[in-house]
C-alpha positions as CSV (number, residue, x, y, z in Angstrom):
1,M,2.7,11.5,-37.8
2,W,1.0,12.5,-34.5
3,L,4.2,11.9,-32.6
4,K,6.2,14.0,-35.1
5,S,3.7,16.9,-34.8
6,L,3.8,16.7,-31.0
7,E,7.6,16.7,-31.1
8,L,7.6,19.9,-33.3
9,F,5.0,21.5,-31.0
10,F,7.1,20.6,-28.0
11,R,10.3,22.0,-29.5
12,R,8.6,25.3,-30.4
13,S,7.0,25.6,-27.0
14,L,10.2,24.8,-25.2
15,T,12.1,27.3,-27.2
16,A,9.6,30.0,-26.3
17,H,9.6,28.9,-22.7
18,L,13.4,29.0,-22.5
19,G,13.3,32.5,-23.8
20,R,10.8,33.7,-21.2
21,H,12.3,32.2,-18.0
22,D,15.4,33.1,-16.1
23,P,14.9,30.7,-13.1
24,V,15.1,32.0,-9.5
25,C,17.6,30.0,-7.5
26,V,16.3,29.1,-4.1
27,S,19.2,28.0,-1.9
28,A,17.7,28.6,1.5
29,P,14.3,27.8,3.0
30,T,12.0,30.5,1.5
31,P,8.2,30.2,1.6
32,I,7.5,31.0,-2.1
33,F,4.4,28.7,-2.4
34,G,1.6,29.1,0.1
35,P,0.2,26.5,2.6
36,Q,-2.9,25.9,0.4
37,S,-1.1,25.6,-2.9
38,K,-2.1,23.1,-5.5
39,V,0.9,21.0,-6.4
40,L,1.7,18.5,-9.2
41,F,4.6,16.1,-8.3
42,L,6.2,14.4,-11.3
43,R,7.1,10.7,-10.8
44,H,6.4,9.2,-14.2
45,D,9.3,6.7,-14.0
46,R,9.9,3.5,-12.0
47,L,8.7,1.9,-8.8
48,G,11.8,2.9,-6.9
49,D,11.4,6.5,-7.8
50,A,7.9,6.5,-6.4
51,I,9.0,4.8,-3.1
52,I,11.8,7.2,-2.4
53,S,9.4,10.1,-3.0
54,L,7.3,9.3,0.1
55,P,9.6,11.1,2.6
56,V,9.3,14.4,0.7
57,L,5.5,14.1,0.3
58,R,5.1,13.2,4.0
59,I,7.1,16.2,5.0
60,L,5.2,18.6,2.8
61,K,1.8,17.4,4.2
62,A,3.2,17.5,7.8
63,H,4.1,21.2,7.3
64,Y,1.1,22.1,5.2
65,P,-2.0,19.9,5.9
66,N,-4.1,21.9,3.5
67,L,-1.6,21.5,0.6
68,Q,-3.2,19.7,-2.3
69,I,-0.7,17.3,-3.8
70,D,-1.3,15.3,-7.0
71,V,1.2,12.9,-8.4
72,L,1.9,12.0,-12.0
73,L,2.9,8.3,-12.3
74,S,3.6,6.0,-15.2
75,Q,2.3,2.6,-16.1
76,Y,5.4,1.1,-14.5
77,N,4.8,2.5,-11.0
78,A,1.1,3.1,-10.9
79,S,0.9,0.2,-8.3
80,M,2.3,2.7,-5.8
81,S,-0.8,4.9,-6.0
82,T,-2.3,3.5,-2.8
83,H,0.8,4.4,-0.8
84,L,1.2,7.8,-2.4
85,R,-2.4,8.6,-1.6
86,R,-1.5,8.7,2.1
87,Y,-0.3,12.2,1.2
88,A,-1.6,12.9,-2.3
89,K,-5.2,13.7,-3.3
90,H,-5.0,12.1,-6.7
91,C,-2.6,10.0,-8.8
92,W,-2.5,10.5,-12.6
93,V,-1.0,7.8,-14.9
94,Y,0.9,8.8,-18.0
95,E,0.7,6.3,-20.8
96,K,2.5,6.6,-24.1
97,S,-0.6,6.5,-26.3
98,P,-1.6,9.6,-28.4
99,L,-5.2,9.7,-27.3
100,K,-4.5,8.9,-23.7
101,F,-1.8,11.6,-23.6
102,L,-4.1,14.3,-25.0
103,S,-6.8,13.3,-22.6
104,L,-4.3,13.4,-19.7
105,L,-2.9,16.8,-20.8
106,R,-6.4,18.3,-20.9
107,A,-7.2,17.0,-17.5
108,L,-4.0,18.3,-16.0
109,R,-4.4,21.7,-17.6
110,A,-7.9,21.9,-16.2
111,Q,-6.5,21.5,-12.6
112,C,-4.7,24.9,-12.8
113,Y,-1.8,23.8,-10.6
114,D,0.0,26.5,-8.7
115,V,3.3,24.7,-9.1
116,V,4.8,21.6,-10.8
117,I,7.6,19.9,-9.0
118,D,10.2,17.8,-10.8
119,P,12.4,16.0,-8.2
120,M,14.7,14.3,-10.8
121,D,18.3,15.3,-10.7
122,N,19.0,14.3,-14.3
123,P,17.3,16.0,-17.3
124,S,14.0,14.3,-18.4
125,A,12.4,15.0,-21.8
126,T,9.1,13.9,-20.5
127,S,9.3,16.2,-17.4
128,S,10.3,19.0,-19.7
129,M,7.4,18.3,-21.9
130,F,4.8,18.4,-19.1
131,I,6.3,21.5,-17.5
132,T,6.3,23.3,-20.8
133,M,2.8,22.4,-21.8
134,L,1.2,23.0,-18.4
135,G,2.9,26.4,-18.0
136,G,2.9,28.3,-14.7
137,A,5.4,28.0,-11.8
138,S,7.7,25.0,-11.6
139,V,10.5,23.8,-9.3
140,G,13.4,21.6,-10.3
141,I,16.9,20.7,-9.3
142,E,19.6,22.9,-11.0
143,K,20.9,20.9,-14.0
144,S,21.4,21.2,-17.7
145,N,17.8,21.9,-18.5
146,A,17.3,24.3,-15.6
147,S,15.9,27.1,-17.8
148,I,12.6,25.2,-18.2
149,Y,11.8,25.9,-14.5
150,T,10.7,29.1,-12.9
151,H,12.5,28.1,-9.7
152,V,15.6,25.9,-9.2
153,V,17.2,24.5,-6.0
154,P,20.9,23.6,-5.7
155,M,22.2,20.3,-7.0
156,L,23.9,18.5,-4.1
157,E,27.1,16.4,-4.8
158,R,25.9,13.4,-6.9
159,N,28.9,11.2,-6.0
160,S,28.5,11.5,-2.2
161,V,25.0,12.6,-1.3
162,H,22.1,10.0,-1.3
163,I,19.4,10.5,-4.0
164,I,16.8,11.0,-1.2
165,E,18.7,13.9,0.3
166,R,19.4,15.4,-3.2
167,M,15.7,15.1,-4.1
168,A,14.6,16.7,-0.8
169,Q,16.1,20.0,-2.0
170,V,12.7,20.7,-3.6
171,L,11.4,21.4,-0.1
172,L,13.3,24.7,0.0
173,P,10.7,26.8,-1.9
174,F,8.2,25.8,0.7
175,G,10.2,27.2,3.5
176,I,11.4,23.8,4.7
177,L,15.0,23.0,5.5
178,P,15.6,19.4,4.3
179,T,18.5,18.7,6.8
180,S,16.2,19.4,9.7
181,E,13.6,16.8,8.6
182,A,13.4,13.0,9.1
183,L,13.8,11.6,5.6
184,Y,13.2,8.0,6.6
185,L,11.7,5.6,4.1
186,E,8.3,4.0,4.7
187,Y,6.4,1.2,3.1
188,P,3.5,0.3,5.5
189,L,1.7,-3.0,5.2
190,S,-1.5,-3.9,6.9
191,T,-1.6,-6.6,9.5
192,E,-3.8,-8.7,7.3
193,V,-1.3,-8.5,4.4
194,Q,1.6,-9.3,6.7
195,M,-0.1,-12.4,8.0
196,L,-0.8,-13.5,4.5
197,G,2.9,-13.1,3.6
198,K,3.8,-15.3,6.6
199,R,1.3,-18.0,5.7
200,R,2.6,-18.1,2.1
201,L,6.2,-18.6,3.1
202,G,5.4,-21.0,6.0
203,E,7.5,-21.6,9.1
204,K,11.3,-21.2,8.8
205,T,13.2,-24.4,8.3
206,A,16.3,-22.9,9.9
207,P,17.0,-20.1,12.5
208,Y,17.5,-17.5,9.7
209,R,15.9,-16.8,6.3
210,L,17.9,-15.4,3.4
211,G,15.7,-14.0,0.6
212,I,17.2,-13.9,-2.9
213,N,15.5,-11.6,-5.4
214,L,16.3,-12.7,-8.9
215,S,14.3,-10.1,-10.8
216,A,15.1,-6.6,-12.1
217,R,13.5,-4.7,-14.9
218,D,16.7,-4.3,-16.9
219,P,18.6,-7.4,-18.3
220,W,22.0,-6.0,-17.2
221,R,20.7,-6.1,-13.6
222,Y,20.2,-9.9,-13.7
223,W,23.1,-11.7,-12.1
224,G,22.7,-14.8,-14.1
225,R,21.4,-18.4,-13.6
226,E,24.8,-20.0,-13.1
227,N,25.9,-17.3,-10.6
228,F,22.8,-17.8,-8.5
229,I,23.2,-21.6,-8.6
230,Q,26.8,-21.5,-7.6
231,F,26.2,-19.0,-4.9
232,I,23.3,-21.1,-3.3
233,R,25.2,-24.3,-3.4
234,A,28.3,-22.8,-1.9
235,F,26.4,-20.9,0.8
236,Q,24.5,-24.1,1.8
237,E,27.9,-25.8,2.2
238,R,29.1,-23.0,4.6
239,T,26.1,-23.1,6.9
240,Q,23.0,-25.0,7.8
241,E,21.5,-22.2,9.9
242,V,20.0,-20.3,7.0
243,E,16.9,-21.1,4.9
244,I,17.0,-19.7,1.4
245,V,13.9,-18.5,-0.4
246,L,13.9,-17.3,-4.0
247,F,11.7,-14.4,-5.1
248,A,10.9,-13.5,-8.7
249,A,8.5,-11.5,-10.8
250,Q,5.9,-13.4,-12.8
251,S,8.0,-12.9,-15.9
252,D,10.9,-14.7,-14.2
253,A,8.9,-17.5,-12.6
254,K,10.3,-20.2,-14.9
255,E,13.8,-19.1,-14.2
256,A,13.1,-19.2,-10.4
257,Q,11.7,-22.7,-10.7
258,H,14.8,-23.8,-12.6
259,I,17.2,-22.4,-10.0
260,G,15.1,-23.7,-7.2
261,K,15.0,-27.2,-8.6
262,A,18.8,-27.2,-9.3
263,T,19.5,-26.2,-5.7
264,A,16.6,-27.7,-3.7
265,T,15.6,-24.2,-2.7
266,K,12.1,-22.9,-1.8
267,V,10.5,-20.6,-4.4
268,A,8.1,-17.9,-3.1
269,P,4.8,-17.9,-4.9
270,C,4.0,-15.2,-7.5
271,V,1.4,-12.8,-6.1
272,P,-0.9,-10.3,-7.8
273,T,0.1,-7.1,-5.9
274,L,3.3,-5.3,-4.8
275,D,2.1,-5.2,-1.2
276,E,1.6,-9.0,-1.2
277,F,5.1,-9.4,-2.6
278,A,6.6,-7.0,0.0
279,A,4.8,-8.9,2.8
280,M,6.7,-12.0,2.0
281,L,10.0,-10.1,1.4
282,V,10.0,-8.5,4.8
283,Q,9.7,-12.0,6.5
284,C,13.3,-12.5,5.6
285,D,16.2,-11.8,8.0
286,L,18.6,-11.0,5.2
287,L,18.3,-10.2,1.4
288,L,20.4,-10.5,-1.7
289,T,19.1,-8.4,-4.5
290,P,20.1,-6.4,-7.6
291,D,19.5,-2.7,-7.7
292,T,15.7,-2.5,-7.9
293,S,12.7,-1.3,-5.9
294,V,13.2,-4.2,-3.5
295,V,16.1,-2.3,-2.1
296,H,13.9,0.6,-0.9
297,I,11.1,-1.6,0.4
298,A,13.6,-3.6,2.4
299,A,15.3,-0.5,3.7
300,A,12.0,0.9,4.9
301,W,11.7,-2.3,7.0
302,Q,15.4,-2.2,8.1
303,V,16.0,-5.7,6.5
304,P,19.8,-6.1,6.1
305,Q,20.7,-6.6,2.5
306,V,23.5,-7.2,0.0
307,V,22.9,-5.2,-3.1
308,L,24.5,-5.7,-6.5
309,Y,25.2,-2.6,-8.6
310,S,26.6,-1.7,-11.9
311,R,28.1,1.8,-11.9
312,V,29.8,2.7,-15.1
313,E,32.5,5.3,-14.8
314,G,31.1,8.8,-14.7
315,L,27.7,7.9,-13.3
316,P,26.5,9.3,-9.9
317,M,26.3,7.5,-6.6
318,V,24.2,4.4,-6.7
319,W,20.9,4.3,-4.9
320,L,21.9,2.6,-1.7
321,P,19.5,1.3,1.0
322,Y,18.8,4.6,2.9
323,R,19.8,4.5,6.5
324,A,19.5,0.7,6.6
325,P,22.0,-2.1,7.2
326,H,23.6,-3.2,4.0
327,L,26.7,-4.1,2.0
328,A,27.0,-2.8,-1.6
329,L,28.9,-4.6,-4.3
330,E,29.7,-2.5,-7.3
331,T,31.2,-3.3,-10.7
332,T,32.3,-0.8,-13.4
333,S,31.1,-3.3,-16.0
334,E,27.8,-2.6,-17.7
335,S,26.3,-5.8,-16.2
336,I,26.3,-7.1,-12.6
337,R,27.2,-10.5,-13.9
338,A,30.8,-9.3,-13.6
339,I,30.5,-9.4,-9.8
340,S,32.0,-12.7,-8.7
341,V,30.2,-15.5,-6.7
342,E,33.0,-15.4,-4.2
343,D,32.6,-11.7,-3.5
344,V,28.8,-12.2,-3.0
345,L,29.4,-15.2,-0.7
346,N,31.8,-13.2,1.4
347,A,29.5,-10.2,1.6
348,V,26.4,-12.2,2.6
349,E,28.3,-14.1,5.2
350,S,29.9,-11.0,6.5
351,L,26.6,-9.1,6.9
352,W,24.9,-12.2,8.4
353,K,27.6,-12.6,11.0
354,A,28.1,-8.9,11.7
355,Y,24.4,-8.0,12.0
356,L,22.1,-10.9,12.5
357,L,24.3,-13.0,14.8
358,K,25.3,-9.9,16.8
359,H,21.7,-8.8,17.2
360,S,20.5,-12.3,18.3
361,D,22.9,-12.4,21.2
């Protein structure tokens, strides 16, 4: 009943909002919002979305040190709050609970933000809801729901421009030209956490270490037990110079143990925090992973990786490792299980020989 009432309220509010606003298109650097503005940055989605937002937040704070930035996260990426607070004053967490939502909405409205930024380049009902209910100025990328914003920035070509560069368009209303900025990824880890990661994995048993990430949030991003087993056995036959380590989320721990036992492969321990997981991950010389947040952490550390993607016809460019060594394998199937073991073998071997062996000379 509560959700139905909220839906009706949202629809009425949105209709009124759409009738009021004819968004201003900002296609060149224009300082519309001042250096001391109070900004709410919407990132209530996944871990990867929060990680790739760091360049934009870093650039905003570099240009305007007195800018107050708050970030709205979800329960799925709240673990990124520590990293985001390098540039953000506060991180809010959106939870799909009636009482918690109302409490959050009251708290957000009390902040009286000067502008709400929605960096998503696809329409989001949740973003639309918050922008509508908070009112005031808002910035978004030009798309089908553009009328909910007071200001829009151009949508760059989705089939050829990386998501980080598309998202950086929201810098334009702050007088910042995205193409003149360093949009590199970052994921800093303390020396203590890095040393902990090294101890947990132990010394290498071969000159190189290949990390295989089994886990992804969506079932269609899981490559499959038999695919992993066949790949590991075949790769071990091809070379003795690479140690293989399996990585998995706690929810996939049993699957990792099964694959590890079937292939006599080391399994990295499950750890309580994302930073501790990342600290082990970056000890690898090469990674094999499905499309998940691991891609962006590894890219920040310039770890070469082979990434498995599903890109159904009509969808935009996949989220490749940004400005980092990689090979991407795509299938038009709805599941990455359609990518063959032989293709993955060839890609891993190719990247290993082309990058690691070359750089070790």
